[in-house]
N, C-alpha and C positions, 0 to 999 in steps of 0.2 A: 103325360106321365112317363112315357118311354124316353122322351128327350131329357127329362130330369134325371133318369137313371143313367143315361149315357154320359151326361155331364158329371155325375157323381163318380162313375167308374174312371173317367178321364182325370178328375181331380185326385182320385186315389193313386193312380199311376204316377201323376206328377209329384204327389207327396212322397212316394217311395223313391223316385229319382232324386228328389230334393234331400231326402234323408241320407242317401249315399253321399251327396256332396257335402252335407253337414258333417258327416263322420270322416270322410277321406280328404276334405279340403286341404290343399297343400299349404295355404297360408291362413292366417287369422281373418284376413279381409274376405276370403272366399267363404269361410264359415259364417262370418257376419252376414254376408249377402244371402247365404242359404237360410240362415235363421230368419231374416226378414221375409224371404220368399215363403218360408213355412208359415209365418204369421199371416201373410196374404192368403195362402191356401186355406188356412183355418177360417179366416173371415169369409172367404167365398163359400166354404162348406156350410157355415152358419146361415148364409143367405139362401143357399139351396135347401137347407133343412127348414128354414122359415117358409119358403115357397111350398115345400112338401106338406108341412103341418098346418099352414094357414095362420100361424101366429106371428104377430109383428114384433114381439119382444126380442126375438132372436136377431132381428135387423138392428135394434138398438145396441145389443151386445156386440154385434159384428162391427158397428161403427166405433164403439168405444175401444174394442180390441185393435182396430186399425190405427186409431189415434195413439194408443199406447205403444203400438209397434213402431210408429214413426219416431216417437220420443225416444224409445229404447235404442233405435238405430242411430239417432243423432248422438246420444250419450256415449254409446260404445265407440262410434267413429271419433268423437272428440278424445276419448281416453286413448285410443290406439294412435292417434295423431300427435298426442302431447309430447312424446319423447322426441319425435323428429323435429318439431319446432324448437324444442330446447337445444337440440344439437346445433341447428343452424344459427340460433341466436348467440350461442357461445362462440361460434366462429367469427361472427360479425363484430364482437366486442374486442377481439385481439387483433 
């Protein structure tokens, strides 16, 4: 039980550091990576809570959250990259 509490405190510290990067991130890509890392921290916290409570439903929720986080990251990355590809495609035509 004490190991579980140590991991929970470490995840809390990591989440706070990640929140600082999410707010102060110099670029949008840094903020996107920090948001993805926040999703991973939340999923890990759900796994820890599942171990603490002994209920498996939280593991299912953590897996679904991780899958949605991956999809979200891919969609945001595609949105952020769209303008750059259009700029290079316009150069190649002329």
